[in-house]
C-alpha positions as CSV (number, residue, x, y, z in Angstrom):
1,X,-60.6,56.1,-32.6
2,X,-58.2,56.1,-35.3
3,X,-58.4,53.2,-37.7
4,X,-55.0,51.2,-37.7
5,X,-53.5,51.2,-41.3
6,X,-53.6,47.8,-42.9
7,X,-50.3,45.7,-43.3
8,X,-50.7,43.5,-46.6
9,X,-48.0,41.0,-45.2
10,X,-49.5,41.2,-41.7
11,X,-53.0,40.5,-43.0
12,X,-51.7,37.2,-45.0
13,X,-50.0,35.9,-42.0
14,X,-53.2,36.1,-39.9
15,X,-55.4,34.8,-42.4
16,X,-53.7,31.4,-42.6
17,X,-55.9,29.0,-40.8
18,X,-54.4,27.5,-37.6
19,X,-54.7,24.1,-38.8
20,X,-52.7,24.7,-42.0
21,X,-50.0,26.1,-39.5
22,X,-50.3,22.9,-37.6
23,X,-50.0,20.7,-40.5
24,X,-46.9,22.6,-42.1
25,X,-45.1,21.9,-38.5
26,X,-46.3,18.3,-38.4
27,X,-45.0,17.6,-42.3
28,X,-41.9,19.2,-41.1
29,X,-41.7,16.9,-38.1
30,X,-42.5,14.0,-40.2
31,X,-39.7,14.6,-42.6
32,X,-37.2,15.2,-39.9
33,X,-38.4,11.8,-38.2
34,X,-38.2,10.1,-41.8
35,X,-34.5,11.1,-42.1
36,X,-33.7,10.0,-38.7
37,X,-35.4,6.5,-39.0
38,X,-33.5,6.1,-42.6
39,X,-30.3,7.0,-40.9
40,X,-31.1,4.5,-38.2
41,X,-31.9,1.5,-40.7
42,X,-28.6,2.4,-42.8
43,X,-26.6,2.0,-39.8
44,X,-27.6,-1.4,-39.2
45,X,-25.1,-4.0,-39.5
46,X,-27.8,-6.3,-41.1
47,X,-29.6,-5.9,-44.8
48,X,-32.9,-5.0,-44.1
49,X,-35.9,-5.4,-46.7
50,X,-39.6,-4.7,-46.4
51,X,-41.8,-6.3,-48.8
52,X,-45.6,-6.3,-49.5
53,X,-47.8,-9.2,-49.7
54,X,-46.8,-10.2,-53.1
55,X,-43.1,-10.1,-52.0
56,X,-42.3,-6.8,-54.0
57,X,-39.6,-4.9,-52.5
58,X,-40.8,-1.6,-50.8
59,X,-37.7,-0.8,-48.9
60,X,-34.0,-1.7,-49.0
61,X,-31.5,-0.2,-46.5
62,X,-27.7,0.5,-47.5
63,X,-26.3,-2.6,-46.3
64,X,-28.4,-4.8,-49.1
65,X,-26.6,-3.4,-51.5
66,X,-23.4,-4.8,-50.3
67,X,-25.2,-8.0,-49.6
68,X,-26.7,-8.3,-52.9
69,X,-24.5,-6.4,-55.4
70,X,-27.7,-4.7,-56.4
71,X,-28.3,-0.9,-56.0
72,X,-31.3,0.0,-53.9
73,X,-32.9,1.3,-57.2
74,X,-32.5,-2.0,-58.6
75,X,-34.1,-3.9,-55.6
76,X,-37.1,-1.5,-55.0
77,X,-39.9,-2.7,-57.1
78,X,-38.7,-6.3,-57.8
79,X,-40.2,-9.4,-56.4
80,X,-37.5,-10.5,-53.5
81,X,-37.3,-14.3,-54.3
82,X,-37.4,-14.0,-58.2
83,X,-34.3,-11.6,-57.9
84,X,-32.3,-12.9,-54.8
85,X,-33.0,-16.6,-55.0
86,X,-31.9,-19.7,-57.3
87,X,-35.0,-20.5,-59.2
88,X,-35.0,-23.9,-57.7
89,X,-35.9,-22.2,-54.3
90,X,-38.7,-20.1,-55.3
91,X,-41.4,-23.0,-54.5
92,X,-39.7,-22.7,-50.8
93,X,-40.0,-19.0,-50.8
94,X,-43.6,-18.9,-51.9
95,X,-44.4,-21.3,-49.3
96,X,-42.7,-19.1,-46.6
97,X,-44.5,-15.9,-47.9
98,X,-47.9,-17.7,-47.3
99,X,-46.8,-18.3,-43.8
100,X,-46.0,-15.0,-43.1
101,X,-49.2,-13.4,-44.3
102,X,-51.0,-15.9,-41.9
103,X,-49.0,-14.3,-39.1
104,X,-45.9,-16.4,-38.8
105,X,-42.5,-15.4,-38.0
106,X,-39.4,-17.4,-38.5
107,X,-35.8,-17.6,-38.6
108,X,-34.0,-19.7,-41.4
109,X,-30.7,-20.0,-43.8
110,X,-30.7,-20.1,-47.4
111,X,-29.0,-19.4,-50.4
112,X,-28.9,-16.1,-51.7
113,X,-28.1,-15.2,-55.5
114,X,-26.1,-12.2,-56.0
115,X,-26.3,-10.0,-59.1
116,X,-22.8,-11.4,-60.5
117,X,-24.6,-14.8,-60.0
118,X,-22.4,-15.9,-57.1
119,X,-24.1,-17.7,-54.1
120,X,-24.0,-16.4,-50.6
121,X,-25.4,-18.2,-47.7
122,X,-27.5,-15.9,-45.4
123,X,-29.4,-16.1,-42.3
124,X,-32.9,-14.5,-42.4
125,X,-35.6,-13.4,-39.8
126,X,-38.9,-12.5,-41.3
127,X,-41.6,-10.5,-39.4
128,X,-44.9,-9.9,-40.9
129,X,-46.2,-6.4,-40.2
130,X,-49.8,-5.0,-40.1
131,X,-51.5,-1.8,-41.1
132,X,-53.4,0.6,-38.9
133,X,-56.5,-1.6,-39.2
134,X,-54.4,-4.7,-38.0
135,X,-54.0,-6.6,-41.2
136,X,-51.1,-8.2,-42.3
137,X,-49.8,-6.4,-45.5
138,X,-46.4,-7.4,-45.9
139,X,-42.9,-8.6,-44.4
140,X,-40.1,-7.2,-42.7
141,X,-36.7,-9.1,-43.2
142,X,-33.1,-8.7,-41.6
143,X,-30.3,-10.5,-43.7
144,X,-27.2,-11.5,-42.2
145,X,-24.2,-13.0,-44.4
146,X,-23.0,-16.2,-42.8
147,X,-20.6,-17.6,-45.6
148,X,-17.9,-17.7,-43.0
149,X,-19.9,-19.8,-40.7
150,X,-20.9,-22.2,-43.4
151,X,-17.1,-22.7,-44.5
152,X,-16.1,-23.5,-40.8
153,X,-19.1,-25.7,-40.6
154,X,-18.2,-27.5,-43.7
155,X,-14.7,-27.8,-42.4
156,X,-15.9,-29.0,-39.2
157,X,-18.0,-31.7,-40.6
158,X,-14.6,-32.9,-42.8
159,X,-12.8,-32.9,-39.6
160,X,-15.2,-35.0,-37.6
161,X,-15.7,-37.4,-40.1
162,X,-11.4,-38.2,-40.2
163,X,-10.2,-40.3,-37.5
164,X,-6.4,-39.1,-36.6
165,X,-4.0,-40.8,-34.4
166,X,-2.1,-37.5,-33.9
167,X,-3.3,-33.7,-33.8
168,X,-0.4,-32.8,-36.3
169,X,1.0,-34.9,-39.3
170,X,3.9,-36.8,-39.4
171,X,7.1,-35.0,-40.8
172,X,9.4,-36.4,-43.6
173,X,12.6,-37.7,-42.0
174,X,15.6,-38.9,-43.7
175,X,19.2,-38.0,-45.1
176,X,19.4,-40.4,-48.0
177,X,20.2,-39.4,-51.8
178,X,16.7,-40.7,-52.3
179,X,15.1,-38.7,-49.5
180,X,17.1,-35.5,-50.7
181,X,15.8,-35.8,-54.1
182,X,12.0,-36.0,-53.0
183,X,12.7,-32.9,-50.6
184,X,14.1,-31.1,-53.9
185,X,10.9,-32.2,-56.1
186,X,8.5,-30.9,-53.4
187,X,10.3,-27.7,-53.0
188,X,10.1,-27.4,-56.8
189,X,6.4,-28.2,-57.3
190,X,4.9,-27.1,-53.9
191,X,4.5,-23.3,-55.0
192,X,3.1,-24.2,-58.3
193,X,-0.6,-24.9,-58.9
194,X,0.2,-28.3,-60.7
195,X,-1.4,-31.5,-60.2
196,X,0.9,-34.1,-58.7
197,X,1.0,-37.9,-58.9
198,X,3.0,-39.9,-56.1
199,X,3.9,-43.3,-57.0
200,X,5.5,-45.9,-54.6
201,X,4.7,-49.2,-53.0
202,X,2.3,-49.2,-49.9
203,X,3.4,-47.8,-46.8
204,X,6.4,-45.6,-48.3
205,X,4.9,-42.3,-46.9
206,X,3.2,-41.1,-49.9
207,X,0.5,-39.2,-47.5
208,X,3.5,-37.5,-45.9
209,X,4.8,-36.2,-49.3
210,X,1.1,-34.8,-50.0
211,X,1.4,-33.1,-46.9
212,X,4.7,-31.5,-47.7
213,X,3.4,-30.3,-51.0
214,X,0.5,-28.5,-49.5
215,X,2.7,-26.9,-46.7
216,X,4.9,-25.5,-49.6
217,X,2.2,-24.2,-51.4
218,X,0.2,-20.9,-51.5
219,X,-2.9,-23.0,-50.2
220,X,-1.2,-24.0,-46.7
221,X,-3.6,-22.0,-44.8
222,X,-6.5,-23.7,-46.5
223,X,-7.9,-27.2,-46.0
224,X,-6.0,-30.4,-46.7
225,X,-8.8,-33.0,-47.6
226,X,-7.8,-36.6,-47.7
227,X,-9.9,-39.2,-49.6
228,X,-9.0,-42.7,-49.5
229,X,-10.6,-44.1,-52.8
230,X,-9.9,-47.9,-51.8
231,X,-12.2,-47.3,-48.6
232,X,-15.4,-45.8,-50.4
233,X,-18.1,-48.2,-51.6
234,X,-18.8,-48.2,-55.5
235,X,-22.1,-46.8,-55.2
236,X,-20.8,-43.9,-52.9
237,X,-18.1,-42.4,-54.8
238,X,-20.0,-39.7,-56.4
239,X,-22.0,-38.8,-53.1
240,X,-18.3,-38.7,-51.3
241,X,-16.6,-36.7,-54.2
242,X,-19.5,-34.2,-54.9
243,X,-21.9,-34.4,-52.1
244,X,-25.8,-34.8,-52.2
245,X,-29.0,-33.4,-51.4
246,X,-31.6,-34.4,-49.3
247,X,-33.6,-37.4,-51.1
248,X,-31.1,-38.1,-53.6
249,X,-31.1,-41.7,-53.0
250,X,-32.5,-44.0,-50.3
251,X,-30.6,-42.9,-46.6
252,X,-30.0,-39.3,-47.9
253,X,-31.6,-37.7,-45.2
254,X,-29.8,-34.4,-45.1
255,X,-27.7,-32.4,-47.7
256,X,-24.1,-33.4,-47.6
257,X,-21.1,-31.3,-48.7
258,X,-18.5,-33.4,-50.9
259,X,-14.7,-33.5,-50.6
260,X,-14.3,-31.1,-53.6
261,X,-16.4,-28.6,-52.1
262,X,-14.6,-28.9,-48.6
263,X,-11.3,-28.6,-50.5
264,X,-12.3,-25.4,-52.1
265,X,-9.2,-23.0,-52.5
266,X,-7.0,-25.8,-50.7
267,X,-5.9,-29.0,-51.8
268,X,-7.5,-32.7,-52.3
269,X,-5.3,-35.7,-51.7
270,X,-6.7,-38.8,-53.7
271,X,-5.2,-41.7,-51.9
272,X,-5.1,-44.8,-54.0
273,X,-6.5,-43.0,-57.0
274,X,-6.5,-46.1,-59.2
275,X,-9.4,-47.6,-57.3
276,X,-12.1,-44.9,-58.6
277,X,-14.6,-46.4,-60.9
278,X,-13.9,-46.2,-64.4
279,X,-17.7,-44.8,-65.0
280,X,-16.9,-41.9,-62.4
281,X,-13.6,-40.7,-63.9
282,X,-15.1,-38.5,-66.5
283,X,-16.9,-36.6,-64.0
284,X,-13.5,-36.2,-61.9
285,X,-11.9,-35.3,-65.1
286,X,-14.6,-32.2,-65.6
287,X,-13.8,-31.2,-62.3
288,X,-10.1,-31.0,-62.9
289,X,-10.4,-29.2,-66.4
290,X,-13.3,-27.0,-65.5
291,X,-13.6,-26.7,-61.8
292,X,-17.4,-27.5,-62.1
293,X,-19.7,-30.1,-60.6
294,X,-23.3,-30.8,-59.3
295,X,-24.2,-32.3,-56.1
296,X,-26.1,-35.8,-56.6
297,X,-29.7,-35.2,-56.7
298,X,-29.3,-31.3,-57.7
299,X,-29.2,-29.5,-61.0
300,X,-27.5,-26.4,-59.8
301,X,-23.6,-26.0,-61.1
302,X,-20.9,-25.2,-58.5
303,X,-17.6,-24.0,-59.0
304,X,-14.3,-24.7,-56.8
305,X,-10.6,-24.3,-57.2
306,X,-8.8,-27.3,-55.9
307,X,-5.3,-28.4,-56.4
308,X,-5.1,-32.4,-56.8
309,X,-2.3,-34.5,-55.3
310,X,-3.0,-38.1,-56.1
311,X,-1.1,-41.2,-55.1
312,X,-1.3,-44.9,-56.3
313,X,0.8,-48.0,-56.0
314,X,-0.6,-49.2,-59.3
315,X,0.8,-48.6,-62.9
316,X,-1.6,-46.4,-64.3
317,X,-0.5,-46.6,-67.8
318,X,-0.7,-50.4,-67.7
319,X,-4.1,-50.0,-65.9
320,X,-5.2,-47.4,-68.9
321,X,-4.1,-50.1,-71.4
322,X,-6.1,-52.5,-69.6
323,X,-9.1,-50.1,-70.0
324,X,-9.6,-49.9,-66.3
325,X,-8.2,-46.3,-66.2
326,X,-8.8,-43.4,-68.4
327,X,-5.6,-42.2,-70.0
328,X,-6.6,-38.6,-70.3
329,X,-7.3,-38.4,-66.6
330,X,-3.8,-40.2,-66.0
331,X,-1.9,-37.4,-68.0
332,X,-4.2,-34.6,-66.1
333,X,-3.3,-36.2,-62.6
334,X,0.5,-36.7,-63.6
335,X,1.6,-33.6,-64.3
336,X,4.3,-33.7,-62.1
337,X,5.0,-37.5,-61.0
338,X,7.2,-38.1,-57.7
339,X,8.4,-41.5,-57.1
340,X,8.8,-42.4,-53.3
341,X,11.3,-45.4,-53.1
342,X,10.8,-48.4,-50.7
343,X,12.6,-48.6,-47.5
344,X,15.1,-51.1,-48.8
345,X,16.3,-48.7,-51.3
346,X,17.0,-46.0,-48.6
347,X,18.8,-48.0,-45.8
348,X,20.8,-44.9,-44.6
349,X,17.3,-43.4,-43.3
350,X,16.5,-46.4,-41.2
351,X,18.3,-45.5,-37.9
352,X,16.6,-42.1,-38.0
353,X,13.3,-43.3,-38.7
354,X,13.3,-46.3,-36.2
355,X,14.7,-43.9,-33.7
356,X,11.9,-41.5,-34.1
357,X,9.2,-44.3,-33.9
358,X,10.7,-45.5,-30.8
359,X,10.5,-42.2,-29.1
360,X,7.0,-41.6,-30.1
361,X,5.7,-45.3,-29.2
362,X,7.7,-44.8,-25.7
363,X,6.3,-41.4,-25.2
364,X,2.7,-42.9,-25.6
365,X,3.5,-45.8,-23.2
366,X,4.9,-43.8,-20.9
367,X,8.4,-45.3,-20.7
368,X,11.6,-44.1,-20.4
369,X,15.3,-45.3,-21.3
370,X,14.6,-47.4,-24.2
371,X,17.1,-47.5,-27.0
372,X,18.0,-49.4,-30.3
373,X,21.3,-51.3,-30.0
374,X,23.5,-50.9,-33.3
375,X,23.3,-54.6,-33.7
376,X,19.5,-54.2,-34.0
377,X,19.9,-51.0,-36.2
378,X,22.2,-53.2,-38.5
379,X,19.6,-56.0,-38.5
380,X,17.0,-53.4,-39.8
381,X,19.3,-52.2,-42.4
382,X,19.6,-55.8,-43.6
383,X,15.8,-56.5,-43.6
384,X,13.9,-56.3,-46.8
385,X,10.9,-54.5,-45.2
386,X,8.1,-55.6,-47.7
387,X,5.7,-53.3,-45.5
388,X,8.3,-50.3,-45.6
389,X,8.0,-47.6,-43.4
390,X,4.6,-48.5,-42.0
391,X,6.0,-52.3,-41.2
392,X,8.9,-50.6,-39.3
393,X,6.9,-48.3,-37.3
394,X,4.4,-51.2,-36.4
395,X,7.3,-53.7,-35.2
396,X,8.7,-50.8,-33.2
397,X,5.4,-50.2,-31.4
398,X,4.7,-53.7,-30.7
399,X,8.2,-54.2,-29.4
400,X,7.3,-51.3,-26.8
401,X,4.2,-52.7,-25.8
402,X,6.2,-56.1,-25.3
403,X,9.2,-54.4,-23.7
404,X,10.3,-55.8,-20.3
405,X,12.8,-54.4,-17.9
406,X,13.8,-51.7,-20.7
407,X,14.7,-54.3,-23.0
408,X,13.3,-54.3,-26.5
409,X,13.1,-57.6,-28.3
410,X,12.2,-58.1,-32.2
411,X,11.5,-61.3,-34.5
412,X,13.0,-59.5,-37.1
413,X,15.6,-62.3,-37.4
414,X,13.4,-65.1,-38.6
415,X,11.7,-62.5,-40.8
416,X,14.7,-61.3,-42.4
417,X,15.9,-64.7,-43.3
418,X,12.7,-65.4,-45.1
419,X,13.3,-62.4,-47.3
420,X,16.9,-63.9,-48.3
421,X,18.0,-66.3,-50.9
422,X,18.9,-69.9,-49.8
423,X,22.6,-69.0,-51.2
424,X,22.8,-66.2,-48.6
425,X,21.4,-68.2,-45.7
426,X,23.9,-70.8,-46.3
427,X,26.8,-68.5,-46.9
428,X,25.9,-66.8,-43.6
429,X,25.8,-70.1,-41.6
430,X,29.1,-71.3,-42.8
431,X,30.6,-68.6,-40.8
432,X,30.9,-68.4,-36.9
433,X,28.4,-66.1,-35.5
434,X,29.9,-62.4,-34.9
435,X,30.6,-61.6,-31.0
436,X,30.9,-58.1,-31.5
437,X,29.3,-55.2,-33.8
438,X,32.3,-54.8,-35.7
439,X,32.6,-58.4,-36.5
440,X,28.9,-58.2,-37.8
441,X,29.9,-55.2,-40.0
442,X,33.1,-57.0,-41.1
443,X,30.9,-60.2,-42.0
444,X,28.6,-58.0,-43.9
445,X,31.5,-56.5,-45.7
446,X,33.0,-59.8,-46.5
447,X,29.7,-61.4,-47.8
448,X,29.7,-58.5,-50.1
449,X,33.1,-58.5,-51.3
450,X,33.0,-62.4,-51.9
451,X,29.6,-62.0,-53.9
452,X,31.3,-59.4,-56.1
453,X,34.3,-61.8,-56.5
454,X,31.9,-64.5,-57.4
455,X,30.1,-62.5,-59.8
456,X,32.9,-60.6,-61.6
457,X,31.7,-57.1,-60.2
458,X,28.5,-57.4,-61.6
459,X,25.8,-55.8,-59.5
460,X,22.9,-56.2,-61.6
461,X,20.9,-58.9,-63.4
462,X,19.8,-62.4,-62.5
463,X,23.5,-63.4,-62.3
464,X,24.5,-60.3,-60.4
465,X,26.1,-59.9,-56.8
466,X,22.6,-58.3,-55.7
467,X,20.6,-61.4,-56.7
468,X,23.1,-63.7,-55.1
469,X,22.8,-61.8,-51.8
470,X,19.1,-61.3,-52.1
471,X,19.4,-57.5,-52.0
472,X,17.9,-54.8,-54.4
473,X,20.5,-53.5,-56.7
474,X,20.1,-50.0,-55.5
475,X,20.6,-51.5,-51.7
476,X,23.6,-53.2,-52.7
477,X,25.2,-50.1,-54.4
478,X,24.7,-48.0,-51.4
479,X,26.2,-50.6,-49.2
480,X,29.2,-50.9,-51.6
481,X,29.5,-46.9,-51.4
482,X,29.4,-46.9,-47.8
483,X,32.1,-49.7,-47.3
484,X,34.2,-47.8,-50.3
485,X,34.4,-51.2,-52.1
486,X,34.7,-51.3,-55.9
């Protein structure tokens, strides 16, 4: 039988051991499988890292680059907690690593330090993994960014701490020149970033002006956080403003977010700002200048962007001269001052305000058909209103509660008499009582004319018509204009 000629290529193929052929196929399959698993891990919405027993990063999926700001090459080989956690949290992370190596799986939330040194809140699920022998040799961690959730939690914490009578704040109501001036000022300063100081007596509606400023700003979609400085105990101001960490003082059983942090990117309304203790004002000034603060009991510096709208019924310049308020803080707060006049200086707005408060109170009480008479409105306009708009609202609510058979009664007559000077009361009592609304108006006009004649047309000063009638000069001037007197 003839011998088959040899074929070198055929001989090589035949001479490859079968186990090598199987190994080559296995290597190819393993390579394909590894590519498959990498594609799966990179498609996850969460970040994923694998670390060894000393917390060195062995693998990071693509989403970890977005979560941390680092590239995968920068992450791999680094100790996870040293590169991704604030130093103050390292002991906690080391304790968790020991628990993982003992077989514990847990989920927790903590702060992640990004490459740009900003802080993000993340939720971590850490699971120990084992080798072929069953020994725990590292951790698989999935990471989800929860910054938005934390923001909502902080806002919810604030909203739960606030007691509100209404879901929506009151709107500003009026048509007087003084009211229109405030509207113009709000429209001018609202879109800017300037701090605003609202001045005025208690009850004039300073909080409503603050709401209006916020609504006219680019921050209107962010929180408007209110702090009533007069209601905070002296030793809790720092915690209220800047927050605290657990254990910072007796009773601090958990971390608490301060009002500045809650108002981040929004507006902070400091009502009765003159009540802030002098020893805390330097820290407040620092936040206004640099946007930085530390929670009580914590070393970490936090950064916020907050617009300040402050309000006071005090003369802060006089307070500063007396050493009770920092002059540099006053200048920082009063970039744009707005003065809210008392109700007695905007009597034209009283009918609108009174009608609005009546409708609101009647709606709450489930009553219909309640109306204010012209005589009552005129009495309101002649009253001095030491409590301003708040007093007007409370008086009308009380009258609605006491209303019988659809009739509103007010004790304003006696109160109004107490606000007038004796000369005015005698002049009023010397005339017969009016029997109609027109006669009441005519009597008021006559009283003003007599006062002007008696004072030679002077309105201002101790011997002016305003003092004689027991009215503010601005109030009398508006009445003179309304009656067309000279």
